MMTF fields as JSON, N, C-alpha, C and O atoms, coordinates in Angstrom:
{
  "mmtfVersion": "1.0.0",
  "mmtfProducer": "UNKNOWN",
  "numBonds": 223,
  "numAtoms": 224,
  "numGroups": 56,
  "numChains": 1,
  "numModels": 1,
  "chainsPerModel": [1],
  "groupsPerChain": [56],
  "chainIdList": ["A"],
  "bondAtomList": [4, 2, 8, 6, 12, 10, 16, 14, 20, 18, 24, 22, 28, 26, 32, 30, 36, 34, 40, 38, 44, 42, 48, 46, 52, 50, 56, 54, 60, 58, 64, 62, 68, 66, 72, 70, 76, 74, 80, 78, 84, 82, 88, 86, 92, 90, 96, 94, 100, 98, 104, 102, 108, 106, 112, 110, 116, 114, 120, 118, 124, 122, 128, 126, 132, 130, 136, 134, 140, 138, 144, 142, 148, 146, 152, 150, 156, 154, 160, 158, 164, 162, 168, 166, 172, 170, 176, 174, 180, 178, 184, 182, 188, 186, 192, 190, 196, 194, 200, 198, 204, 202, 208, 206, 212, 210, 216, 214, 220, 218],
  "bondOrderList": [1, 1, 1, 1, 1, 1, 1, 1, 1, 1, 1, 1, 1, 1, 1, 1, 1, 1, 1, 1, 1, 1, 1, 1, 1, 1, 1, 1, 1, 1, 1, 1, 1, 1, 1, 1, 1, 1, 1, 1, 1, 1, 1, 1, 1, 1, 1, 1, 1, 1, 1, 1, 1, 1, 1],
  "groupList": [{"groupName": "MET", "atomNameList": ["N", "CA", "C", "O"], "elementList": ["N", "C", "C", "O"], "formalChargeList": [0, 0, 0, 0], "bondAtomList": [1, 0, 2, 1, 3, 2], "bondOrderList": [1, 1, 2], "singleLetterCode": "M", "chemCompType": "L-PEPTIDE LINKING"}, {"groupName": "ILE", "atomNameList": ["N", "CA", "C", "O"], "elementList": ["N", "C", "C", "O"], "formalChargeList": [0, 0, 0, 0], "bondAtomList": [1, 0, 2, 1, 3, 2], "bondOrderList": [1, 1, 2], "singleLetterCode": "I", "chemCompType": "L-PEPTIDE LINKING"}, {"groupName": "VAL", "atomNameList": ["N", "CA", "C", "O"], "elementList": ["N", "C", "C", "O"], "formalChargeList": [0, 0, 0, 0], "bondAtomList": [1, 0, 2, 1, 3, 2], "bondOrderList": [1, 1, 2], "singleLetterCode": "V", "chemCompType": "L-PEPTIDE LINKING"}, {"groupName": "GLU", "atomNameList": ["N", "CA", "C", "O"], "elementList": ["N", "C", "C", "O"], "formalChargeList": [0, 0, 0, 0], "bondAtomList": [1, 0, 2, 1, 3, 2], "bondOrderList": [1, 1, 2], "singleLetterCode": "E", "chemCompType": "L-PEPTIDE LINKING"}, {"groupName": "HIS", "atomNameList": ["N", "CA", "C", "O"], "elementList": ["N", "C", "C", "O"], "formalChargeList": [0, 0, 0, 0], "bondAtomList": [1, 0, 2, 1, 3, 2], "bondOrderList": [1, 1, 2], "singleLetterCode": "H", "chemCompType": "L-PEPTIDE LINKING"}, {"groupName": "ALA", "atomNameList": ["N", "CA", "C", "O"], "elementList": ["N", "C", "C", "O"], "formalChargeList": [0, 0, 0, 0], "bondAtomList": [1, 0, 2, 1, 3, 2], "bondOrderList": [1, 1, 2], "singleLetterCode": "A", "chemCompType": "L-PEPTIDE LINKING"}, {"groupName": "LEU", "atomNameList": ["N", "CA", "C", "O"], "elementList": ["N", "C", "C", "O"], "formalChargeList": [0, 0, 0, 0], "bondAtomList": [1, 0, 2, 1, 3, 2], "bondOrderList": [1, 1, 2], "singleLetterCode": "L", "chemCompType": "L-PEPTIDE LINKING"}, {"groupName": "GLY", "atomNameList": ["N", "CA", "C", "O"], "elementList": ["N", "C", "C", "O"], "formalChargeList": [0, 0, 0, 0], "bondAtomList": [1, 0, 2, 1, 3, 2], "bondOrderList": [1, 1, 2], "singleLetterCode": "G", "chemCompType": "PEPTIDE LINKING"}, {"groupName": "SER", "atomNameList": ["N", "CA", "C", "O"], "elementList": ["N", "C", "C", "O"], "formalChargeList": [0, 0, 0, 0], "bondAtomList": [1, 0, 2, 1, 3, 2], "bondOrderList": [1, 1, 2], "singleLetterCode": "S", "chemCompType": "L-PEPTIDE LINKING"}, {"groupName": "LYS", "atomNameList": ["N", "CA", "C", "O"], "elementList": ["N", "C", "C", "O"], "formalChargeList": [0, 0, 0, 0], "bondAtomList": [1, 0, 2, 1, 3, 2], "bondOrderList": [1, 1, 2], "singleLetterCode": "K", "chemCompType": "L-PEPTIDE LINKING"}, {"groupName": "PHE", "atomNameList": ["N", "CA", "C", "O"], "elementList": ["N", "C", "C", "O"], "formalChargeList": [0, 0, 0, 0], "bondAtomList": [1, 0, 2, 1, 3, 2], "bondOrderList": [1, 1, 2], "singleLetterCode": "F", "chemCompType": "L-PEPTIDE LINKING"}, {"groupName": "TYR", "atomNameList": ["N", "CA", "C", "O"], "elementList": ["N", "C", "C", "O"], "formalChargeList": [0, 0, 0, 0], "bondAtomList": [1, 0, 2, 1, 3, 2], "bondOrderList": [1, 1, 2], "singleLetterCode": "Y", "chemCompType": "L-PEPTIDE LINKING"}, {"groupName": "TRP", "atomNameList": ["N", "CA", "C", "O"], "elementList": ["N", "C", "C", "O"], "formalChargeList": [0, 0, 0, 0], "bondAtomList": [1, 0, 2, 1, 3, 2], "bondOrderList": [1, 1, 2], "singleLetterCode": "W", "chemCompType": "L-PEPTIDE LINKING"}, {"groupName": "PRO", "atomNameList": ["N", "CA", "C", "O"], "elementList": ["N", "C", "C", "O"], "formalChargeList": [0, 0, 0, 0], "bondAtomList": [1, 0, 2, 1, 3, 2], "bondOrderList": [1, 1, 2], "singleLetterCode": "P", "chemCompType": "L-PEPTIDE LINKING"}, {"groupName": "ASN", "atomNameList": ["N", "CA", "C", "O"], "elementList": ["N", "C", "C", "O"], "formalChargeList": [0, 0, 0, 0], "bondAtomList": [1, 0, 2, 1, 3, 2], "bondOrderList": [1, 1, 2], "singleLetterCode": "N", "chemCompType": "L-PEPTIDE LINKING"}, {"groupName": "ARG", "atomNameList": ["N", "CA", "C", "O"], "elementList": ["N", "C", "C", "O"], "formalChargeList": [0, 0, 0, 0], "bondAtomList": [1, 0, 2, 1, 3, 2], "bondOrderList": [1, 1, 2], "singleLetterCode": "R", "chemCompType": "L-PEPTIDE LINKING"}, {"groupName": "ASP", "atomNameList": ["N", "CA", "C", "O"], "elementList": ["N", "C", "C", "O"], "formalChargeList": [0, 0, 0, 0], "bondAtomList": [1, 0, 2, 1, 3, 2], "bondOrderList": [1, 1, 2], "singleLetterCode": "D", "chemCompType": "L-PEPTIDE LINKING"}, {"groupName": "GLN", "atomNameList": ["N", "CA", "C", "O"], "elementList": ["N", "C", "C", "O"], "formalChargeList": [0, 0, 0, 0], "bondAtomList": [1, 0, 2, 1, 3, 2], "bondOrderList": [1, 1, 2], "singleLetterCode": "Q", "chemCompType": "L-PEPTIDE LINKING"}],
  "groupTypeList": [0, 1, 2, 3, 4, 5, 6, 6, 2, 7, 1, 8, 9, 8, 10, 7, 6, 10, 11, 6, 1, 5, 6, 8, 2, 5, 2, 2, 1, 11, 5, 0, 12, 13, 8, 14, 9, 9, 15, 10, 16, 16, 5, 5, 17, 8, 1, 10, 15, 16, 3, 5, 7, 13, 12, 15],
  "groupIdList": [1, 2, 3, 4, 5, 6, 7, 8, 9, 10, 11, 12, 13, 14, 15, 16, 17, 18, 19, 20, 21, 22, 23, 24, 25, 26, 27, 28, 29, 30, 31, 32, 33, 34, 35, 36, 37, 38, 39, 40, 41, 42, 43, 44, 45, 46, 47, 48, 49, 50, 51, 52, 53, 54, 55, 56],
  "secStructList": [7, 7, 7, 7, 2, 2, 2, 2, 2, 2, 2, 2, 2, 2, 2, 2, 2, 2, 2, 2, 2, 2, 2, 2, 2, 2, 2, 2, 2, 2, 2, 2, 7, 4, 4, 4, 2, 2, 2, 2, 2, 2, 2, 2, 2, 2, 2, 2, 2, 1, 7, 7, 1, 7, 7, 7],
  "xCoordList": [0.839, 0.0, 0.881, 1.766, 0.633, 1.402, 0.565, -0.574, 1.16, 0.49, 0.902, 2.087, -0.073, 0.226, 0.43, -0.053, 1.151, 1.461, 0.181, 0.073, -0.771, -2.017, -2.787, -3.412, -2.75, -3.417, -2.74, -3.418, -1.435, -0.713, -0.927, -1.068, -0.953, -1.2, -2.597, -2.78, -3.587, -4.961, -5.092, -5.776, -4.446, -4.495, -3.826, -4.35, -2.674, -1.958, -2.703, -2.702, -3.339, -4.126, -5.335, -5.675, -5.975, -7.13, -6.719, -7.388, -5.624, -5.13, -4.776, -5.119, -4.096, -3.728, -4.935, -4.943, -5.959, -7.177, -7.841, -8.183, -8.028, -8.676, -7.819, -8.352, -6.513, -5.603, -5.766, -5.871, -5.788, -5.929, -7.306, -7.429, -8.337, -9.679, -9.72, -10.258, -9.159, -9.138, -8.327, -8.721, -7.207, -6.381, -7.122, -7.048, -7.83, -8.601, -9.72, -9.96, -10.398, -11.471, -10.895, -11.494, -9.746, -9.113, -8.732, -8.897, -8.23, -7.85, -9.083, -9.049, -10.158, -11.391, -11.968, -12.421, -11.963, -12.458, -11.606, -12.14, -10.283, -9.406, -9.685, -9.722, -9.88, -10.111, -11.463, -11.605, -12.451, -13.795, -14.067, -15.153, -13.1, -13.295, -13.527, -12.756, -14.562, -14.915, -13.803, -13.685, -13.003, -11.962, -10.812, -9.991, -10.737, -9.678, -10.099, -9.287, -11.343, -11.837, -11.018, -10.646, -10.733, -9.974, -8.58, -8.095, -7.942, -6.595, -6.584, -5.7, -7.568, -7.62, -8.046, -7.572, -8.934, -9.314, -8.133, -7.928, -7.361, -6.167, -5.155, -4.543, -4.975, -4.041, -4.526, -3.72, -5.839, -6.383, -6.236, -6.037, -6.331, -6.245, -4.816, -4.579, -3.871, -2.509, -1.84, -0.974, -2.219, -1.616, -1.958, -1.166, -3.13, -3.533, -2.926, -2.648, -2.716, -2.124, -0.651, -0.149, 0.048, 1.489, 1.868, 3.042, 0.902, 1.195, 1.411, 0.566, 2.534, 2.874, 2.313, 2.391, 1.775, 1.228, 1.83, 2.613, 1.476, 2.021, 3.525, 4.048, 4.191, 5.643, 5.933, 5.292, 6.885, 7.22, 8.631, 9.084],
  "yCoordList": [-1.183, 0.0, 1.243, 1.394, 2.105, 3.34, 4.472, 4.705, 5.172, 6.302, 7.553, 7.87, 8.241, 9.422, 10.64, 10.712, 11.576, 12.814, 13.567, 14.086, 13.628, 14.354, 13.744, 14.471, 12.432, 11.776, 12.148, 12.457, 12.119, 12.486, 13.944, 14.273, 14.818, 16.228, 16.421, 17.186, 15.737, 15.837, 15.352, 15.977, 14.25, 13.705, 14.661, 14.908, 15.195, 16.09, 17.402, 17.951, 17.916, 19.135, 18.896, 19.744, 17.764, 17.449, 17.286, 17.795, 16.579, 16.405, 17.751, 18.015, 18.599, 19.917, 20.768, 21.477, 20.703, 21.472, 21.019, 21.849, 19.714, 19.212, 19.459, 19.695, 19.408, 19.698, 21.151, 21.417, 22.082, 23.488, 23.801, 24.633, 23.148, 23.349, 22.846, 23.522, 21.67, 21.114, 21.997, 22.202, 22.515, 23.399, 24.692, 25.181, 25.249, 26.47, 26.243, 27.083, 25.12, 24.8, 24.641, 25.1, 24.001, 23.828, 25.171, 25.361, 26.093, 27.413, 28.186, 28.834, 28.126, 28.82, 28.22, 28.96, 26.914, 26.269, 26.678, 26.955, 26.72, 27.139, 28.589, 28.91, 29.453, 30.864, 31.089, 32.009, 30.278, 30.455, 29.619, 29.702, 28.822, 27.964, 28.844, 29.774, 28.574, 29.446, 29.618, 30.694, 28.613, 28.743, 29.653, 30.043, 29.994, 30.891, 32.353, 33.223, 32.65, 34.023, 34.949, 36.041, 34.539, 35.398, 35.676, 36.804, 34.668, 34.834, 35.851, 36.705, 35.755, 36.669, 38.072, 39.061, 38.165, 39.48, 40.167, 41.369, 39.409, 39.977, 40.443, 41.499, 39.68, 40.07, 41.323, 42.174, 41.445, 42.617, 43.881, 44.968, 43.742, 44.903, 45.221, 46.287, 44.335, 44.543, 45.75, 46.372, 46.085, 47.242, 48.527, 49.469, 48.568, 49.761, 49.796, 50.878, 48.645, 48.598, 48.95, 49.572, 48.567, 48.772, 50.199, 50.567, 50.982, 52.315, 53.26, 53.347, 53.961, 54.855, 56.256, 57.088, 56.529, 57.845, 58.393, 57.715, 59.612, 60.205, 60.434, 60.787, 60.229, 60.444, 61.915, 62.608, 62.405, 63.841, 64.049, 65.189],
  "zCoordList": [0.0, 0.0, 0.0, 0.843, -0.931, -1.047, -0.454, -0.859, 0.518, 1.147, 0.379, 0.272, -0.141, -0.927, -0.039, 1.091, -0.588, 0.126, 0.499, 1.61, -0.404, -0.145, 1.026, 1.798, 1.165, 2.282, 3.604, 4.584, 3.629, 4.856, 5.221, 6.399, 4.233, 4.497, 5.06, 6.007, 4.492, 4.991, 6.419, 7.23, 6.73, 8.096, 9.08, 10.167, 8.701, 9.621, 9.814, 10.915, 8.764, 8.912, 9.806, 10.632, 9.649, 10.488, 11.943, 12.843, 12.173, 13.538, 14.151, 15.303, 13.397, 13.899, 14.226, 15.232, 13.382, 13.627, 14.92, 15.761, 15.089, 16.302, 17.54, 18.624, 17.389, 18.5, 18.947, 20.145, 18.012, 18.371, 18.94, 19.839, 18.431, 18.988, 20.432, 21.309, 20.68, 22.038, 22.983, 24.132, 22.51, 23.327, 23.649, 24.777, 22.68, 22.902, 23.909, 24.776, 23.795, 24.744, 26.147, 27.119, 26.257, 27.57, 28.188, 29.393, 27.393, 27.904, 28.362, 29.408, 27.605, 27.983, 29.259, 30.132, 29.384, 30.608, 31.802, 32.876, 31.627, 32.722, 33.122, 34.31, 32.144, 32.444, 33.105, 33.911, 32.786, 33.335, 34.585, 35.158, 35.01, 36.177, 37.407, 37.645, 38.186, 39.311, 40.348, 40.934, 40.587, 41.611, 41.167, 41.997, 39.89, 39.405, 39.426, 39.109, 39.79, 39.747, 40.637, 40.207, 41.857, 42.768, 42.226, 42.311, 41.675, 41.129, 39.984, 39.918, 39.084, 37.948, 38.384, 37.826, 39.371, 39.881, 40.561, 40.39, 41.327, 41.963, 40.915, 41.076, 39.861, 38.799, 38.083, 37.706, 37.892, 37.208, 38.05, 37.509, 39.362, 40.241, 40.683, 41.251, 40.44, 40.925, 40.284, 40.899, 39.078, 38.424, 39.168, 39.177, 39.79, 40.525, 41.929, 42.447, 42.547, 43.891, 43.866, 44.802, 42.818, 42.764, 42.357, 42.409, 41.961, 41.474, 42.657, 43.547, 42.663, 43.767, 43.547, 44.451, 42.427, 42.118, 40.857, 40.191, 40.52, 39.286, 39.39, 40.447, 38.288, 38.252, 38.125, 37.334, 38.885, 38.83, 38.425, 38.328]
}
């Protein structure tokens, strides 16, 4: 059986597509997980806490 280049390219593109979709879903689930809310809120507010005031 001879495996053609076009078949291998199609398989690798399909695998890559599903891999990236799964990775994106995992990142969104991690970002929306309820136990991470405090961590992300603290990170969002840290820029304001660390500021010493206007530079002179």
